[in-house]
C-alpha positions, -999 to +999 in steps of 0.1 A: -074-766-659-055-735-670-074-704-678-080-700-716-058-668-717-028-686-701+001-695-724+008-730-734+019-755-708+054-754-725+058-717-718+043-721-683+069-748-674+097-727-690+089-697-668+091-718-636+124-733-648+137-698-656+129-686-621+145-715-604+176-711-626+180-675-615+179-686-579+204-714-585+227-690-602+225-666-573+234-694-549+264-703-570+277-668-571+272-665-534+294-696-526+320-690-499+350-704-519+341-682-548+339-651-526+370-658-506+390-664-538+381-628-549+387-611-516+414-630-497+450-638-508+480-652-490+513-647-508+540-662-487+538-646-453+515-618-463+478-621-458+455-597-477+419-594-467+401-569-489+423-538-488+441-547-456+475-566-456+489-584-426+526-594-423+522-628-405+559-627-394+550-598-371+526-619-351+534-646-326+500-663-332+472-662-358+439-674-344+406-679-361+371-677-346+345-687-372+308-684-361+275-686-378+257-707-404+288-705-426+311-712-398+327-743-412+326-733-449+343-700-442+370-716-421+375-742-448+378-716-475+403-696-455+424-727-447+426-735-484+441-700-491+464-695-461+495-717-464+501-719-426+484-742-401+454-723-387+439-730-352+409-717-333+372-723-329+345-731-353+309-728-341+282-737-366+248-754-365+254-783-389+280-811-383+303-811-414+313-842-433+348-838-421+362-814-394+392-792-401+424-801-382+435-776-356+400-763-347+378-769-318+342-774-329+309-765-313+275-770-328+253-741-315+216-740-320+196-720-345+172-702-345+173-708-308+205-712-287+213-745-271+238-757-245+265-758-272+258-721-280+267-713-244+298-736-243+310-719-275+305-685-261+326-694-230+353-710-251+356-680-275+359-656-246+386-678-230+405-680-263+406-643-270+414-634-234+449-647-240+455-625-270+482-598-270+493-571-294+514-598-312+482-618-319+462-616-351+426-627-346+407-634-377+369-634-370+348-651-397+312-640-391+280-651-408+243-650-402+228-670-374+257-664-350+234-645-326+220-678-315+248-701-324+273-684-301+260-668-269+269-657-234+243-639-214+254-606-198+238-617-165+245-650-147+209-650-137+197-656-173+195-694-178+194-712-211+156-716-208+153-679-201+175-671-231+153-693-253+121-676-240+137-642-248+147-653-283+113-667-291+096-634-280+119-614-301+117-636-332+079-638-331+074-601-324+074-591-360+103-567-354+129-564-382+162-581-376+181-549-368+157-542-339+158-578-327+196-577-326+197-543-309+181-560-279+202-591-282+234-570-281+226-555-248+218-588-232+250-605-243+286-606-232+297-614-268+275-591-289+275-554-297+313-551-299+319-568-265+338-596-282+362-571-297+366-555-263+374-589-247+400-595-275+418-561-272+446-552-277+450-579-304+449-570-341+414-580-353+403-588-389+366-595-393+355-612-425+317-608-429+292-628-449+262-605-443+226-614-439+215-580-426+205-547-444+234-529-459+224-498-437+229-519-405+262-538-409+266-541-371+234-561-369+252-591-385+254-617-358+245-588-334+278-572-342+303-590-318+334-573-332+319-540-345+311-507-328+275-507-318+252-480-333+223-489-310+217-478-274+200-489-242+174-462-250+168-479-284+163-512-266+137-497-243+118-482-272+118-515-291+106-535-261+078-510-255+068-508-292+063-546-294+051-550-258+078-576-251+084-572-214+054-595-206+069-622-228+104-620-213+114-641-183+119-623-150+157-625-153+155-604-185+125-581-178+141-572-144+171-557-162+148-533-180+126-526-149+156-519-126+176-500-152+205-525-151+213-526-188+248-512-197+259-495-229+279-515-255+312-501-269+307-474-296+327-460-324+360-445-310+363-471-282+398-483-278+385-519-284+384-510-321+417-493-324+433-523-343+401-537-359+392-539-396+362-552-414+357-567-448+323-578-463+330-605-488+293-614-495+260-597-490+225-597-504+237-575-533+258-604-545+226-625-548+205-599-565+232-589-590+236-626-600+198-629-605+198-598-626+226-612-647+207-644-654+174-626-661+191-602-685+206-631-705+171-646-707+158-614-724+136-603-696+131-566-689+146-564-654+141-541-624+155-544-589+133-531-560+148-536-525+126-508-510+104-533-491+133-548-471+120-555-436+085-547-445+055-567-433+050-596-458+016-584-470+026-549-476+058-561-494+038-585-516+012-559-526+039-534-534+060-558-556+030-573-574+017-538-581+050-528-596+053-560-616+019-554-632+030-518-641+062-531-658+042-556-678+025-527-697+058-519-713+074-553-721+062-588-729+085-605-704+094-587-672+114-597-641+113-579-608+140-589-583+139-580-546+165-587-520+163-586-482+137-600-458+101-596-450+086-598-415+058-621-403+042-618-369+036-654-360+008-665-338+012-686-307-001-718-324+018-718-357+022-747-381+051-755-404+066-730-427+086-698-428+084-662-440+093-670-476+066-697-480+041-674-462+049-646-485+047-668-516+014-683-506-001-649-500+011-639-535-004-671-549-038-658-537-033-624-554-021-638-587-047-666-592-054-670-629-026-646-640+005-654-660+028-646-630+055-666-613+067-657-577+098-672-561+108-664-526+136-683-508+164-680-483+199-683-495+207-704-464+184-731-476+162-729-445+129-712-442+114-711-407+108-745-391+104-763-424+128-783-445+123-760-475+143-729-485+111-712-498+086-716-525+078-710-562+042-703-569+021-693-599-014-685-611-024-721-607-011-727-572-044-719-553-065-741-576-040-770-575-040-768-537-078-768-537-079-799-558-057-816-532-080-806-503-060-775-491-074-740-485-048-712-489-066-688-466-067-714-438-030-723-443-020-686-440-042-680-410-025-710-393+010-701-405+010-736-420+021-730-456+046-758-460+022-788-460+001-771-487+030-760-509+049-792-505+019-814-514+016-796-548+053-795-556+057-757-551+084-758-523+121-752-530+143-777-512+180-772-514+192-784-480+213-761-458+237-742-480+263-734-453+259-698-462+234-670-457+230-636-475+193-631-467+164-639-490+158-634-527+124-628-544+120-632-581+088-622-598+081-630-635+052-618-657+048-631-692 
């Protein structure tokens, strides 16, 4: 039963609905067609992408390479804008309802690469190898492409070895920029190497970003952007998280025998005719949530300072700030974008970082008039079917009544069964997009 100091059930339900509406509004504002219509125009034979204008009559060919979770939806949105037949490659993890004419499709794996990831990597490199100065290459890049399109830098790295390496990196607890720094130096596609392979063609990269704004080249491990990370950075990361023992011999040997090579940096000729436009980022999602919360008469604050923090540290920080805000207003909303990190044990259950974060928060707010929503804009959280979760001051007690213990679920990284059993999961299905996670905390 609710605590006697809690508001009526009507207010309680209203707050849960409000939180979900804010998240849904953010998803709507982050839709690919909506973003492309604002940033990309094609007037006759002139293609404008952001501030850059391309005269299509000057090019013999216009080719498109679309990779990542939004691979299909980005290519579809571009095809609806450009009034000439586009051709190229689309590499995405989900089979679309209908494929676009003129494109070769691959369905690479995520979060771990698969055989199609390698086939896509080979096909992309073959496609761009034929490009000349009279070729316009439009790269459509979204989150998840690090695994979805891949080509190991060494022929000795098998798919199994690649998967083992990816698992070690993802489970290390390292932030995404550090994970991708290592991936870049192990790949023939990443860290600007795709741009080098495509030179001297004109290259326009359209980005849907799922990485921190301070590290744009971490998106998809930066296949078409100058790399800001170095071999020395990789060595430091591998040492910091004690990763060598978890890598296969084909990868650890590259470190042990000093065989890693630097990726192309700013000023490299590979980027002489390259331009980049970010059409969507996590800021789009947070701004949309702020708009919705303001209309609902909440006192609103945005706090992205905990981006890439450990989940527990981030939760304690945000809940502390929320309680401070509640002293000054009857209804407060704290919005936080970006991602938190969770160092997963070897025998983990079903869940993801958002559900793990939310369940931890549920323990801390038991009995309080607080709502916490944490979800991924891609609609996928870890190895579960949920995008995340929406918890409140009754979550732990409701779970207990169903025979679940929150502390045990957290220890076993098994948050999904508990949260799903009590109706606290958020299930959207894959959105075909990804601009990182969104956390919405309400106190009333």
